[in-house]
C-alpha positions as CSV (number, residue, x, y, z in Angstrom):
1,M,-12.4,19.4,-20.8
2,V,-13.3,16.5,-18.2
3,A,-11.5,16.1,-14.9
4,R,-7.9,14.1,-15.1
5,R,-9.5,11.7,-13.2
6,V,-12.1,10.5,-15.4
7,S,-9.4,10.7,-18.3
8,E,-7.5,8.1,-16.0
9,I,-9.7,5.7,-16.0
10,E,-10.8,3.3,-19.0
11,I,-13.8,1.7,-20.6
12,S,-13.6,-2.2,-18.4
13,G,-12.8,-5.3,-20.8
14,I,-15.7,-7.0,-19.7
15,R,-17.5,-4.3,-21.7
16,R,-15.5,-3.7,-24.5
17,M,-15.8,-7.4,-25.6
18,F,-19.8,-7.5,-24.7
19,E,-20.7,-4.4,-26.2
20,G,-18.5,-5.6,-29.3
21,A,-19.9,-8.9,-30.0
22,P,-21.9,-9.6,-33.1
23,P,-25.1,-10.8,-32.8
24,G,-25.9,-14.3,-32.0
25,A,-22.1,-14.9,-30.1
26,I,-22.1,-17.3,-26.9
27,N,-21.9,-15.1,-23.8
28,L,-19.0,-16.7,-21.8
29,G,-17.8,-12.7,-21.0
30,L,-21.0,-11.5,-18.9
31,G,-20.6,-12.4,-15.1
32,E,-24.5,-12.5,-14.3
33,P,-26.6,-16.1,-13.2
34,D,-28.4,-17.2,-16.4
35,F,-31.6,-17.9,-13.5
36,E,-34.4,-15.4,-13.0
37,P,-35.6,-14.1,-9.2
38,P,-37.6,-16.4,-7.1
39,A,-41.3,-16.1,-7.9
40,V,-41.5,-14.8,-4.2
41,V,-39.3,-11.9,-4.9
42,V,-41.1,-11.0,-8.3
43,R,-44.4,-11.0,-6.7
44,A,-43.2,-9.2,-3.5
45,L,-41.7,-6.5,-5.7
46,V,-45.1,-6.2,-8.1
47,S,-47.3,-5.9,-5.1
48,A,-44.8,-3.2,-3.4
49,V,-45.1,-0.8,-6.3
50,H,-49.1,-1.9,-6.2
51,D,-49.5,-1.3,-2.8
52,K,-47.5,2.3,-3.4
53,M,-44.4,1.7,-1.9
54,N,-42.5,3.8,-4.5
55,H,-41.4,6.9,-3.1
56,Y,-38.0,7.5,-0.9
57,G,-37.0,5.7,1.8
58,P,-34.0,5.7,4.5
59,S,-30.7,6.4,3.2
60,A,-29.4,3.3,4.8
61,G,-32.4,1.3,3.1
62,L,-35.4,0.5,5.0
63,T,-35.0,-0.7,8.7
64,A,-36.8,-4.0,8.7
65,L,-34.2,-5.0,5.7
66,R,-31.0,-3.9,7.4
67,E,-32.7,-5.7,10.8
68,K,-32.9,-8.7,8.4
69,I,-29.6,-8.5,6.7
70,A,-27.8,-8.1,9.9
71,D,-29.2,-11.4,11.4
72,R,-27.7,-13.0,8.1
73,Y,-23.9,-12.2,10.1
74,R,-24.9,-12.4,13.5
75,D,-23.9,-15.7,14.0
76,I,-20.0,-15.1,13.0
77,D,-20.5,-11.8,14.5
78,P,-23.3,-11.5,17.5
79,E,-22.7,-7.8,18.2
80,V,-23.5,-6.9,14.9
81,S,-27.0,-5.3,14.5
82,R,-28.4,-2.5,12.0
83,E,-26.8,0.2,12.8
84,N,-23.6,-1.5,10.9
85,V,-25.7,-2.1,7.8
86,I,-26.5,0.3,4.6
87,V,-28.0,-1.2,1.9
88,T,-26.6,-0.3,-1.4
89,A,-27.4,0.6,-5.5
90,G,-25.8,-2.8,-6.0
91,G,-22.1,-3.9,-4.6
92,S,-20.5,-1.9,-6.8
93,E,-22.1,1.0,-5.5
94,G,-21.2,0.1,-2.2
95,L,-17.6,-0.4,-3.5
96,M,-17.1,2.9,-4.6
97,A,-18.6,4.7,-1.5
98,C,-16.2,2.6,0.6
99,A,-13.3,4.4,-1.3
100,L,-14.5,7.7,-1.7
101,A,-15.1,7.5,2.7
102,L,-11.7,6.0,3.4
103,Y,-9.2,6.8,0.7
104,D,-7.6,10.5,0.6
105,P,-4.9,11.2,-1.9
106,G,-2.3,10.3,-1.2
107,D,-2.8,7.4,0.1
108,E,-2.0,3.9,-1.2
109,V,-4.7,1.1,-1.6
110,L,-3.5,-2.9,-2.4
111,V,-5.8,-4.1,-4.5
112,P,-5.3,-7.8,-6.0
113,D,-3.6,-8.7,-9.2
114,P,-6.1,-10.3,-10.9
115,G,-9.0,-8.9,-9.4
116,F,-11.7,-7.7,-10.5
117,V,-11.9,-4.2,-12.9
118,L,-13.6,-1.7,-10.3
119,Y,-10.7,-2.4,-7.3
120,A,-7.9,-0.2,-8.8
121,P,-9.8,2.6,-10.9
122,H,-11.9,3.4,-7.3
123,A,-8.7,3.8,-5.8
124,R,-7.6,6.5,-8.5
125,L,-11.1,8.5,-8.4
126,A,-10.8,8.8,-4.8
127,G,-7.0,10.5,-5.5
128,A,-5.5,7.1,-4.1
129,T,-3.0,5.5,-5.9
130,P,-3.7,1.3,-6.0
131,V,-0.9,-1.2,-5.4
132,P,-1.4,-4.4,-6.9
133,Y,-0.6,-7.6,-4.5
134,S,-0.5,-11.1,-6.8
135,L,-2.9,-13.9,-6.9
136,A,-0.5,-16.4,-8.7
137,E,-1.4,-19.3,-10.6
138,E,1.0,-21.6,-8.5
139,Q,-0.7,-20.4,-5.7
140,R,-4.0,-21.0,-6.8
141,F,-4.5,-17.8,-7.1
142,L,-4.1,-16.7,-3.1
143,P,-2.1,-13.8,-1.9
144,D,1.6,-14.2,-0.4
145,L,1.6,-12.9,2.8
146,D,5.2,-12.5,2.4
147,E,4.8,-9.9,-0.5
148,L,2.0,-8.2,1.2
149,E,4.5,-7.0,3.6
150,R,7.0,-6.0,1.4
151,R,4.2,-3.7,-0.9
152,V,2.9,-2.0,2.3
153,T,4.3,1.3,3.2
154,P,3.3,4.0,5.8
155,R,0.8,5.4,3.0
156,T,-1.0,2.3,3.1
157,R,-4.5,2.9,3.9
158,A,-6.0,-0.2,2.9
159,I,-6.4,-3.5,1.2
160,V,-9.0,-5.1,-0.9
161,V,-9.4,-8.8,-0.7
162,N,-12.1,-11.2,-2.3
163,S,-13.7,-14.5,-1.8
164,P,-15.0,-15.9,-3.8
165,S,-12.8,-14.7,-6.1
166,N,-13.8,-12.6,-10.2
167,P,-12.2,-13.7,-12.1
168,T,-10.4,-16.9,-10.8
169,G,-13.3,-18.7,-8.8
170,A,-10.6,-18.8,-5.7
171,V,-12.0,-19.5,-2.0
172,F,-9.5,-18.1,0.8
173,P,-9.1,-21.1,3.7
174,K,-9.2,-20.6,7.1
175,S,-5.5,-19.9,7.6
176,T,-5.2,-17.0,4.2
177,V,-8.4,-15.0,6.5
178,E,-6.7,-15.2,9.6
179,G,-3.3,-14.1,7.7
180,L,-4.7,-11.5,6.4
181,V,-7.0,-9.8,9.2
182,A,-3.5,-10.1,11.6
183,F,-1.4,-8.6,8.3
184,A,-4.2,-5.7,8.5
185,D,-4.2,-5.3,12.1
186,R,-0.4,-4.8,12.4
187,H,-0.2,-2.0,10.1
188,N,-3.4,-0.5,11.0
189,L,-5.3,-1.0,7.5
190,T,-8.9,-1.1,6.8
191,I,-10.0,-4.4,5.0
192,V,-12.8,-3.8,2.0
193,S,-14.1,-7.4,1.7
194,D,-16.3,-8.1,-1.4
195,E,-18.5,-11.0,-1.2
196,V,-20.5,-11.0,-3.4
197,Y,-20.2,-14.4,-4.4
198,D,-20.2,-16.2,-1.1
199,E,-23.7,-18.2,-1.5
200,M,-21.4,-19.9,-4.5
201,V,-18.5,-22.5,-3.0
202,Y,-18.1,-25.5,-4.6
203,E,-14.8,-26.5,-2.5
204,G,-14.3,-26.0,1.1
205,H,-16.6,-22.9,3.1
206,H,-16.7,-19.5,2.6
207,I,-15.3,-17.3,5.7
208,S,-16.6,-13.9,5.6
209,F,-14.4,-11.0,6.9
210,A,-17.3,-9.6,9.0
211,G,-16.5,-9.1,12.3
212,K,-12.9,-9.7,11.8
213,G,-11.2,-6.9,14.0
214,D,-13.0,-3.4,14.0
215,R,-11.7,-2.2,10.7
216,A,-13.3,-5.1,8.0
217,I,-16.2,-3.7,5.8
218,V,-17.8,-6.3,3.7
219,V,-19.2,-5.3,0.7
220,N,-21.9,-7.8,-0.5
221,S,-24.7,-7.6,-3.2
222,F,-28.5,-9.1,-4.0
223,S,-27.8,-9.7,-7.6
224,K,-26.0,-13.1,-7.9
225,M,-28.1,-14.8,-4.8
226,F,-31.8,-14.0,-6.0
227,A,-30.1,-13.4,-9.9
228,M,-31.1,-10.0,-9.9
229,T,-29.0,-8.3,-11.5
230,G,-30.7,-5.1,-13.3
231,W,-32.1,-4.3,-10.7
232,R,-28.7,-3.0,-9.0
233,L,-29.6,-3.6,-5.2
234,G,-26.9,-4.3,-2.2
235,F,-25.4,-4.2,0.9
236,L,-22.2,-3.3,3.4
237,V,-21.8,-4.5,6.7
238,A,-18.9,-2.3,8.6
239,P,-17.8,-0.8,12.0
240,R,-20.7,1.3,13.4
241,S,-18.1,4.5,13.1
242,M,-17.2,3.6,9.3
243,A,-21.1,2.7,8.6
244,V,-22.1,6.8,9.8
245,E,-19.3,8.3,7.4
246,I,-19.7,5.8,4.3
247,N,-24.0,6.5,4.6
248,K,-22.8,10.3,3.9
249,V,-21.0,9.1,0.6
250,H,-24.0,6.5,-0.3
251,Y,-26.8,9.5,0.6
252,H,-24.6,12.1,-2.1
253,V,-24.5,9.3,-4.7
254,V,-27.9,8.0,-4.3
255,A,-29.9,9.5,-1.8
256,C,-31.8,6.4,-1.4
257,P,-31.8,2.5,-2.6
258,S,-34.7,1.7,-4.5
259,T,-37.8,0.9,-2.1
260,P,-39.6,-1.5,-4.0
261,A,-36.7,-3.9,-4.5
262,Q,-36.4,-3.5,-0.8
263,F,-39.4,-5.3,-0.1
264,A,-39.2,-8.0,-2.7
265,V,-35.5,-9.0,-1.1
266,L,-36.8,-8.5,2.3
267,A,-39.6,-11.6,1.0
268,G,-36.7,-13.0,-0.3
269,L,-34.5,-13.4,2.5
270,A,-36.8,-16.1,3.8
271,H,-36.1,-18.3,1.0
272,L,-32.3,-17.8,0.5
273,E,-31.3,-21.1,1.0
274,E,-34.0,-22.6,-1.0
275,A,-33.2,-20.1,-3.8
276,T,-29.3,-20.6,-3.7
277,A,-29.1,-24.1,-3.3
278,A,-30.3,-24.7,-6.6
279,M,-28.4,-22.4,-8.9
280,R,-25.3,-23.4,-6.7
281,T,-26.0,-27.4,-7.6
282,E,-26.7,-26.4,-11.1
283,F,-23.5,-23.9,-11.1
284,H,-21.3,-27.1,-9.8
285,A,-22.5,-29.5,-12.7
286,R,-21.7,-26.9,-15.0
287,R,-18.1,-26.4,-13.4
288,E,-17.2,-30.3,-13.6
289,L,-18.4,-29.7,-18.2
290,V,-15.8,-26.7,-18.2
291,I,-13.2,-28.0,-16.6
292,R,-13.0,-31.4,-18.3
293,A,-13.1,-29.5,-21.9
294,L,-10.6,-27.0,-20.6
295,N,-7.7,-29.3,-19.9
296,R,-8.2,-31.4,-22.7
297,M,-7.7,-28.0,-25.0
298,P,-4.2,-28.2,-26.5
299,G,-2.3,-24.9,-25.1
300,L,-4.9,-24.7,-22.0
301,R,-5.0,-25.6,-18.2
302,C,-6.8,-24.3,-15.3
303,V,-7.2,-24.1,-11.6
304,P,-10.5,-25.4,-11.0
305,P,-12.5,-22.6,-9.3
306,A,-13.3,-23.3,-5.6
307,G,-16.8,-20.9,-6.1
308,A,-18.2,-18.0,-7.9
309,F,-18.8,-18.9,-11.6
310,Y,-15.4,-18.6,-13.2
311,A,-13.1,-20.5,-15.2
312,F,-9.7,-18.5,-15.3
313,P,-7.8,-21.0,-17.7
314,R,-4.3,-19.9,-19.0
315,F,-3.1,-20.2,-22.3
316,S,0.4,-20.9,-23.8
317,W,-0.4,-19.1,-27.6
318,P,2.8,-16.5,-28.7
319,V,-0.6,-13.9,-28.4
320,T,-2.1,-12.0,-25.9
321,A,-5.2,-11.9,-24.2
322,Y,-6.4,-9.3,-26.1
323,A,-5.9,-10.9,-29.0
324,V,-7.3,-14.3,-28.2
325,A,-10.7,-12.6,-27.2
326,G,-10.8,-10.6,-30.2
327,D,-10.2,-13.7,-32.5
328,L,-13.0,-15.8,-30.4
329,L,-15.4,-12.9,-30.9
330,K,-14.7,-13.0,-34.3
331,R,-15.8,-16.7,-34.6
332,G,-18.8,-15.7,-32.1
333,L,-17.9,-16.3,-28.9
334,I,-17.3,-13.6,-26.3
335,A,-14.5,-14.4,-23.5
336,T,-13.0,-11.8,-21.5
337,P,-9.1,-11.4,-21.6
338,G,-7.7,-11.7,-18.6
339,D,-5.7,-8.6,-18.7
340,A,-8.5,-6.6,-18.5
341,F,-7.9,-7.5,-14.0
342,G,-4.3,-7.0,-14.0
343,R,-0.6,-7.9,-15.2
344,L,-1.1,-11.0,-14.1
345,G,-3.5,-12.0,-15.8
346,A,-2.0,-11.4,-19.5
347,R,-2.3,-14.9,-20.4
348,H,-5.6,-16.4,-19.6
349,L,-8.9,-15.8,-20.1
350,R,-12.1,-15.5,-17.9
351,L,-14.8,-17.4,-19.0
352,S,-17.9,-17.2,-17.0
353,F,-20.4,-20.6,-17.1
354,A,-23.3,-18.6,-15.1
355,A,-24.6,-19.8,-19.1
356,S,-27.0,-22.9,-20.2
357,R,-25.3,-26.1,-20.8
358,P,-25.8,-26.0,-24.8
359,N,-24.6,-22.7,-24.5
360,L,-21.4,-23.6,-22.4
361,K,-20.4,-26.5,-24.9
362,R,-21.0,-24.1,-28.1
363,G,-18.7,-21.9,-26.8
364,L,-15.9,-24.7,-25.6
365,A,-16.7,-25.7,-29.1
366,I,-15.8,-23.0,-30.7
367,L,-12.5,-22.5,-27.9
368,G,-11.7,-26.2,-28.9
369,K,-11.6,-25.1,-32.3
370,Y,-9.0,-22.3,-31.8
371,A,-6.8,-23.9,-29.8
372,T,-6.8,-26.8,-32.4
373,D,-6.4,-24.2,-34.8
374,M,-3.5,-22.5,-33.3
375,P,0.0,-23.6,-35.1
376,G,2.0,-26.3,-33.3
377,Q,-1.3,-27.6,-31.5
378,R,-2.9,-31.1,-31.4
379,K,-5.8,-32.0,-29.3
380,R,-5.0,-33.7,-25.8
381,S,-6.9,-37.3,-25.2
């Protein structure tokens, strides 16, 4: 017998599609850059291993790396220091450590709908109740502050936010960030802000929640910024009192983050802008390719993503998102059904454009053929 909290958690719809794909399928379902880590990062990892940096380190991470991460946020929060920083085993572990440290059984946690697949399960695993708030397509997937006021109760403990967003690509403008901070302050809520795509913005600017009040926690990851998803290294920045408590959970989950990977990232941070600029330029070009193609397909429409590397088109066909994704899988295209991200994703697909242009074109051709094959559909000019 397993614990009830585990039996109530389902495998992610992202993973189901990925693991059920036929050989040779075009993968537009999994969210990871098709780049490799910068050479300076790879060389530093090899050097760290050869130089015998292969043993346990501090639970919260190497002091030098925590200092460097704090430097990254000092322009927006002059008071931040290494004492606010915990190096984690990826952004996912950072989010889980926050949930276990902050949520009690009986608490409610506001989570975005559609939103990344981990937020609601993390709340449930901590014994709390996830309460979805809407990110509506007609509002360009931005939160409705009036609706949030209707969702909050005396049991609400925290709100999870994500900008740039997975799956929608929405980027919160300054007014939205300020409104969310004021809302959290009014109701004494902790903000858990997932900012792992902060280097991937194509319209406007990313505005971090770091330093916004004394109850905001930023979770980030090196997976996307250095194209090192398999290395599992991330970080969080939290008010000092919260960081101390989160670090207790972090220790009991992973003991400490990978020592050689930390040395590698430390070397890479001196070249961060160079590394991310190349990816950002390429993703921007791919975004344009994808949006043009999607908006020509019958039965599809797509709000252009302002950040991250996902398109979240809506379809008008009289079938479920899982049925569409399943049919596309049989045709050799991996796409993620939108309802994997919540009820409001039910008539959407998530397509990652973190894939090569040839693969994007092949995948979009499969989707376009499927769209025109649907009854009553004709290609738009």
